[in-house]
Backbone as ProteinMPNN parsed JSONL, in Angstrom:
{"seq_chain_A": "XXXXXXXXXXXXXXXXXXXXXXXXXXXXXXXXXXXXXXXXXXXXXXXXXXXXXXXXXXXXXXXXXXXXXXXXXXXXXXXXXXXXXXXXXXXXXXXXXXXXXXXXXXXXXXXXXXXX", "coords_chain_A": {"N_chain_A": [[33.618, -39.074, -31.043], [34.922, -36.628, -30.451], [33.493, -34.996, -32.118], [30.959, -34.998, -30.926], [31.489, -33.664, -28.528], [32.198, -31.167, -29.547], [29.81, -30.381, -30.745], [28.207, -30.243, -28.467], [29.493, -28.173, -27.079], [29.105, -26.083, -28.92], [26.304, -25.905, -28.925], [25.91, -25.208, -26.242], [27.155, -22.71, -26.238], [25.501, -21.351, -28.03], [23.126, -21.392, -26.556], [23.927, -19.868, -24.321], [24.395, -17.441, -25.612], [21.843, -16.844, -26.553], [20.48, -16.55, -24.107], [21.878, -14.35, -23.042], [21.15, -12.405, -24.891], [18.367, -12.308, -24.423], [18.36, -11.382, -21.765], [19.552, -8.886, -22.148], [17.599, -7.664, -23.729], [15.45, -7.65, -21.92], [16.524, -5.97, -19.948], [16.738, -3.638, -21.46], [14.02, -3.085, -22.001], [13.113, -2.652, -19.377], [14.593, -0.367, -18.729], [13.511, 1.435, -20.568], [10.879, 1.538, -19.595], [11.336, 2.695, -17.076], [12.285, 5.183, -17.916], [10.037, 6.227, -19.21], [8.259, 6.424, -17.044], [9.705, 8.274, -15.503], [9.615, 10.536, -17.182], [6.845, 11.006, -17.175], [6.415, 11.605, -14.469], [8.007, 13.861, -14.224], [6.583, 15.655, -15.857], [4.353, 15.886, -14.275], [5.218, 16.906, -11.748], [7.289, 18.622, -12.279], [10.071, 19.633, -11.192], [12.687, 18.087, -9.214], [12.814, 19.392, -6.793], [10.251, 20.519, -6.585], [8.86, 18.143, -6.413], [9.816, 17.189, -3.956], [8.796, 19.189, -2.283], [6.052, 18.726, -2.634], [5.904, 16.139, -1.6], [6.479, 16.621, 1.103], [4.236, 18.204, 1.768], [2.176, 16.341, 1.326], [2.818, 14.45, 3.296], [2.433, 15.959, 5.644], [-0.332, 16.457, 5.389], [-1.319, 13.826, 5.518], [-0.556, 13.11, 8.128], [-2.161, 14.908, 9.576], [-4.701, 13.987, 8.82], [-4.576, 11.448, 9.968], [-4.474, 12.1, 12.692], [-6.995, 13.326, 12.912], [-8.62, 11.132, 12.265], [-8.049, 9.402, 14.418], [-9.058, 10.928, 16.527], [-11.796, 11.029, 15.813], [-12.456, 8.271, 15.866], [-12.075, 7.765, 18.564], [-14.057, 9.38, 19.674], [-16.315, 8.126, 18.573], [-16.099, 5.569, 19.783], [-16.462, 6.304, 22.432], [-19.087, 7.263, 22.349], [-20.432, 4.896, 21.615], [-19.957, 3.334, 23.888], [-21.318, 4.89, 25.808], [-23.958, 4.862, 24.781], [-24.457, 2.127, 24.915], [-24.503, 1.804, 27.678], [-26.844, 3.138, 28.146], [-28.657, 1.359, 27.27], [-28.902, 0.699, 24.584], [-28.983, -1.597, 21.881], [-26.493, -3.907, 20.586], [-26.981, -4.519, 17.953], [-28.463, -2.314, 16.999], [-26.556, -0.288, 17.28], [-24.616, -1.29, 15.607], [-25.898, -1.127, 13.139], [-26.043, 1.656, 12.834], [-23.345, 2.443, 12.792], [-22.303, 0.99, 10.772], [-20.616, -1.081, 11.228], [-19.657, -4.383, 12.223], [-21.281, -6.147, 14.903], [-19.457, -7.589, 16.384], [-17.058, -6.234, 15.824], [-17.571, -3.76, 17.009], [-17.851, -4.586, 19.675], [-15.267, -5.462, 20.198], [-13.928, -3.057, 20.254], [-14.809, -1.939, 22.545], [-15.031, -2.453, 26.097], [-17.148, -4.214, 27.998], [-19.12, -2.248, 27.473], [-17.683, 0.078, 27.86], [-15.492, 2.563, 26.567], [-12.437, 1.628, 24.964], [-10.235, 3.26, 25.29], [-10.196, 4.449, 27.729]], "CA_chain_A": [[33.668, -38.586, -29.696], [35.268, -35.209, -30.476], [32.407, -34.284, -32.766], [29.899, -34.856, -29.932], [31.891, -32.598, -27.608], [32.131, -29.889, -30.266], [28.394, -30.05, -30.878], [27.722, -29.854, -27.136], [30.051, -26.844, -26.794], [28.433, -25.131, -29.801], [24.933, -25.738, -28.412], [26.005, -24.465, -24.986], [27.474, -21.331, -26.601], [24.278, -20.782, -28.603], [22.193, -21.188, -25.446], [24.42, -18.701, -23.571], [24.184, -16.258, -26.448], [20.403, -16.576, -26.548], [20.141, -16.039, -22.772], [22.441, -13.002, -22.927], [20.302, -11.536, -25.705], [17.094, -12.137, -23.711], [18.627, -10.521, -20.605], [19.775, -7.533, -22.654], [16.29, -7.16, -24.14], [14.683, -7.375, -20.699], [17.12, -4.769, -19.35], [16.364, -2.497, -22.3], [12.605, -2.803, -21.754], [13.004, -2.071, -18.041], [15.134, 0.991, -18.8], [12.504, 2.235, -21.268], [9.753, 1.734, -18.679], [11.77, 3.682, -16.076], [12.372, 6.485, -18.587], [8.657, 6.677, -19.425], [7.768, 6.83, -15.729], [10.415, 9.495, -15.13], [9.059, 11.647, -17.981], [5.485, 11.266, -16.689], [6.507, 12.273, -13.168], [8.554, 15.207, -14.463], [5.471, 16.482, -16.341], [3.409, 16.093, -13.172], [5.758, 17.713, -10.65], [8.258, 19.586, -12.767], [11.454, 19.423, -10.772], [12.849, 17.292, -7.99], [12.481, 20.272, -5.666], [8.794, 20.568, -6.514], [8.447, 16.824, -5.927], [10.097, 17.139, -2.52], [7.815, 20.057, -1.622], [4.765, 18.017, -2.649], [6.034, 15.025, -0.662], [6.338, 17.189, 2.437], [2.833, 18.595, 1.954], [1.388, 15.11, 1.458], [3.101, 13.855, 4.603], [1.729, 16.766, 6.652], [-1.769, 16.202, 5.25], [-1.599, 12.479, 6.021], [-0.464, 13.149, 9.591], [-3.365, 15.584, 10.056], [-5.821, 13.057, 8.64], [-4.439, 10.382, 10.954], [-4.909, 12.662, 13.984], [-8.454, 13.482, 12.842], [-9.217, 9.794, 12.32], [-7.915, 8.92, 15.788], [-10.017, 11.691, 17.337], [-13.145, 10.581, 15.465], [-12.638, 6.91, 16.377], [-12.204, 7.864, 20.012], [-15.404, 9.91, 19.95], [-17.276, 7.07, 18.259], [-16.024, 4.554, 20.83], [-17.069, 6.875, 23.64], [-20.541, 7.261, 22.128], [-20.903, 3.508, 21.657], [-19.98, 2.952, 25.303], [-22.384, 5.623, 26.493], [-25.241, 4.348, 24.303], [-24.634, 0.778, 25.476], [-24.916, 1.986, 29.077], [-28.225, 3.619, 28.101], [-29.525, 0.255, 26.883], [-28.976, 0.456, 23.137], [-28.494, -2.931, 21.523], [-25.357, -3.969, 19.676], [-27.518, -4.529, 16.588], [-28.804, -0.934, 16.635], [-25.295, 0.443, 17.137], [-23.972, -1.834, 14.42], [-26.577, -0.563, 11.969], [-25.681, 3.08, 12.729], [-21.92, 2.631, 12.508], [-21.955, 0.132, 9.629], [-19.603, -2.036, 11.675], [-20.272, -5.573, 12.796], [-21.395, -6.131, 16.369], [-18.195, -8.091, 16.912], [-16.063, -5.16, 15.733], [-17.893, -2.783, 18.05], [-17.554, -5.18, 20.981], [-13.814, -5.489, 20.37], [-13.461, -1.701, 20.541], [-15.256, -1.559, 23.886], [-15.014, -3.507, 27.122], [-18.377, -4.13, 28.795], [-19.808, -0.982, 27.281], [-16.808, 1.219, 28.116], [-14.487, 2.751, 25.525], [-11.146, 0.976, 25.266], [-9.18, 4.221, 25.542], [-10.247, 4.93, 29.121]], "C_chain_A": [[33.919, -37.082, -29.677], [34.138, -34.396, -31.091], [31.261, -34.044, -31.787], [30.205, -33.752, -28.944], [31.784, -31.233, -28.278], [30.682, -29.443, -30.416], [27.819, -29.569, -29.542], [28.223, -28.462, -26.779], [29.348, -25.777, -27.63], [27.013, -24.862, -29.31], [24.927, -24.94, -27.101], [26.29, -22.993, -25.267], [26.25, -20.633, -27.182], [23.253, -20.482, -27.51], [22.606, -19.973, -24.625], [24.145, -17.417, -24.335], [22.708, -15.85, -26.442], [19.976, -15.988, -25.203], [20.652, -14.613, -22.579], [21.596, -12.0, -23.708], [18.979, -11.259, -24.99], [17.262, -11.234, -22.49], [18.815, -9.07, -21.043], [18.457, -6.894, -23.083], [15.442, -6.788, -22.922], [15.205, -6.101, -20.026], [16.735, -3.517, -20.134], [14.909, -2.098, -22.076], [12.404, -2.163, -20.384], [13.503, -0.639, -18.03], [14.147, 1.924, -19.508], [11.322, 2.532, -20.361], [10.112, 2.766, -17.61], [11.815, 5.084, -16.677], [10.976, 7.067, -18.822], [8.065, 7.18, -18.112], [8.407, 8.143, -15.3], [9.854, 10.698, -15.889], [7.66, 12.016, -17.502], [5.52, 12.028, -15.369], [7.09, 13.672, -13.304], [7.461, 16.145, -14.979], [4.532, 16.829, -15.187], [3.953, 17.065, -12.132], [6.824, 18.708, -11.084], [9.676, 19.242, -12.379], [11.5, 18.528, -9.54], [12.467, 18.116, -6.771], [10.97, 20.361, -5.483], [8.247, 19.234, -6.003], [8.684, 16.692, -4.432], [9.122, 18.01, -1.742], [6.458, 19.367, -1.544], [4.783, 16.847, -1.673], [5.868, 15.516, 0.771], [4.902, 17.565, 2.736], [1.947, 17.367, 2.137], [1.581, 14.474, 2.827], [2.393, 14.623, 5.709], [0.229, 16.51, 6.599], [-2.146, 14.831, 5.801], [-1.526, 12.422, 7.546], [-1.696, 13.805, 10.19], [-4.577, 14.66, 9.946], [-5.775, 11.932, 9.672], [-4.879, 10.883, 12.336], [-6.419, 12.824, 14.019], [-9.155, 12.138, 12.952], [-9.174, 9.242, 13.747], [-8.916, 9.617, 16.702], [-11.447, 11.214, 17.071], [-13.424, 9.167, 15.979], [-12.833, 6.926, 17.89], [-13.592, 8.367, 20.387], [-16.464, 8.852, 19.669], [-17.289, 5.998, 19.343], [-16.678, 5.042, 22.117], [-18.596, 6.883, 23.522], [-21.118, 5.849, 22.192], [-20.993, 3.045, 23.106], [-21.119, 3.609, 26.051], [-23.755, 5.083, 26.083], [-25.504, 2.928, 24.803], [-25.092, 0.87, 26.93], [-26.363, 2.453, 29.167], [-29.184, 2.555, 27.579], [-29.663, 0.011, 25.392], [-28.369, -0.91, 22.821], [-27.287, -2.827, 20.59], [-25.846, -3.912, 18.234], [-27.849, -3.111, 16.127], [-27.537, -0.115, 16.405], [-24.547, -0.006, 15.883], [-24.58, -1.234, 13.159], [-26.184, 0.9, 11.755], [-24.228, 3.29, 12.305], [-21.47, 1.899, 11.252], [-20.754, -0.76, 9.951], [-20.328, -3.251, 12.236], [-20.36, -5.423, 14.313], [-20.076, -6.578, 16.992], [-17.115, -7.003, 16.897], [-16.317, -4.107, 16.806], [-17.536, -3.315, 19.434], [-16.052, -5.208, 21.239], [-13.28, -4.116, 20.755], [-13.88, -1.236, 21.927], [-15.134, -2.749, 24.819], [-16.214, -3.27, 28.013], [-19.009, -2.762, 28.71], [-18.95, 0.239, 27.54], [-15.825, 1.346, 26.957], [-13.149, 2.16, 25.927], [-10.069, 1.971, 25.613], [-9.195, 4.763, 26.962], [-9.386, 4.08, 30.027]], "O_chain_A": [[33.225, -36.342, -28.981], [33.851, -33.277, -30.667], [30.647, -32.978, -31.821], [29.319, -32.991, -28.556], [31.34, -30.263, -27.664], [30.366, -28.267, -30.236], [27.046, -28.612, -29.494], [27.47, -27.654, -26.237], [29.028, -24.699, -27.127], [26.573, -23.713, -29.283], [24.052, -24.104, -26.88], [25.729, -22.119, -24.607], [25.986, -19.471, -26.875], [22.593, -19.444, -27.537], [21.769, -19.145, -24.268], [23.711, -16.422, -23.755], [22.375, -14.67, -26.339], [19.197, -15.035, -25.162], [19.952, -13.767, -22.021], [21.357, -10.884, -23.246], [18.518, -10.118, -24.951], [16.394, -10.406, -22.212], [18.311, -8.145, -20.406], [18.228, -5.712, -22.828], [14.799, -5.739, -22.901], [14.422, -5.257, -19.589], [16.443, -2.471, -19.553], [14.597, -0.912, -21.973], [11.61, -1.232, -20.246], [12.898, 0.22, -17.388], [13.968, 3.07, -19.094], [10.813, 3.652, -20.354], [9.289, 3.616, -17.271], [11.43, 6.057, -16.027], [10.765, 8.268, -18.649], [7.442, 8.241, -18.074], [7.722, 9.029, -14.789], [9.643, 11.759, -15.302], [7.32, 13.197, -17.427], [4.76, 12.975, -15.168], [6.7, 14.577, -12.566], [7.414, 17.309, -14.581], [3.985, 17.93, -15.131], [3.231, 17.953, -11.679], [7.215, 19.565, -10.291], [10.405, 18.624, -13.156], [10.477, 18.255, -8.912], [11.868, 17.601, -5.827], [10.469, 20.287, -4.361], [7.278, 19.208, -5.243], [7.847, 16.142, -3.716], [8.666, 17.624, -0.665], [5.79, 19.417, -0.511], [3.789, 16.59, -0.994], [5.178, 14.877, 1.566], [4.396, 17.285, 3.823], [1.07, 17.353, 3.001], [0.621, 14.014, 3.446], [1.817, 14.019, 6.614], [-0.414, 16.362, 7.638], [-3.169, 14.686, 6.47], [-2.344, 11.758, 8.182], [-2.227, 13.329, 11.193], [-5.381, 14.567, 10.873], [-6.811, 11.513, 10.188], [-5.574, 10.173, 13.063], [-7.059, 12.505, 15.02], [-10.163, 12.011, 13.647], [-10.158, 8.679, 14.225], [-9.545, 8.98, 17.547], [-12.22, 11.018, 18.009], [-14.517, 8.897, 16.476], [-13.659, 6.186, 18.427], [-14.224, 7.845, 21.305], [-17.407, 8.697, 20.444], [-18.356, 5.563, 19.778], [-17.362, 4.283, 22.804], [-19.304, 6.553, 24.473], [-22.185, 5.641, 22.769], [-21.985, 2.438, 23.509], [-21.809, 2.962, 26.839], [-24.618, 4.871, 26.935], [-26.648, 2.569, 25.082], [-25.96, 0.112, 27.364], [-27.036, 2.189, 30.163], [-30.383, 2.805, 27.455], [-30.476, -0.817, 24.981], [-27.373, -1.318, 23.419], [-27.083, -1.822, 19.909], [-25.187, -3.316, 17.383], [-27.549, -2.744, 14.991], [-27.455, 0.658, 15.45], [-23.926, 0.801, 15.191], [-23.863, -0.877, 12.224], [-26.011, 1.334, 10.616], [-23.924, 4.211, 11.547], [-20.385, 2.156, 10.731], [-19.986, -1.141, 9.068], [-21.476, -3.155, 12.672], [-19.605, -4.663, 14.92], [-19.632, -6.022, 17.996], [-16.348, -6.873, 17.852], [-15.378, -3.621, 17.437], [-16.989, -2.589, 20.264], [-15.611, -5.0, 22.37], [-12.299, -4.011, 21.492], [-13.357, -0.242, 22.431], [-15.135, -3.901, 24.386], [-16.296, -2.253, 28.701], [-19.389, -2.175, 29.723], [-19.455, 1.358, 27.444], [-15.372, 0.335, 26.421], [-12.776, 2.19, 27.1], [-9.055, 1.577, 26.189], [-8.273, 5.479, 27.351], [-9.31, 4.339, 31.228]]}, "name": "protein", "num_of_chains": 1, "seq": "XXXXXXXXXXXXXXXXXXXXXXXXXXXXXXXXXXXXXXXXXXXXXXXXXXXXXXXXXXXXXXXXXXXXXXXXXXXXXXXXXXXXXXXXXXXXXXXXXXXXXXXXXXXXXXXXXXXX"}
C-alpha cells in the first residue's frame, strides 16, 4: 500500500517537474522572440522617439487618406445617383465601378445618394 502511494507521489513529482521545464522552455522561447522583434524594430526606427514620430506621421497620413476616401465615395455616390436619373442601368454602373449592382443600390435610395 505504502509503495503504491510512494510511486504515485514520485510520478506526480516527475510530471510536475516535466511541466515546469516545458513552461520554462516556452517562456524562454517567447522571450527570445520578443528580443528578436525588438532588435528588428530598433534597426528599423532607431529610437523610441523616432518610433513615436513615425507613429504620429502614420496616424496623420491615415486620417488624410480616410478623409480623401470619404470624399471620393461621396462623389461616386452622387455620380451614380445622377447617372441613374439619366437612365443608366445598374449593370452599366456596376461594370464601371467594379461593384455589384446590389452594393450600388445599397449606397443609393431610388437613384439618390444616401448622403443627401
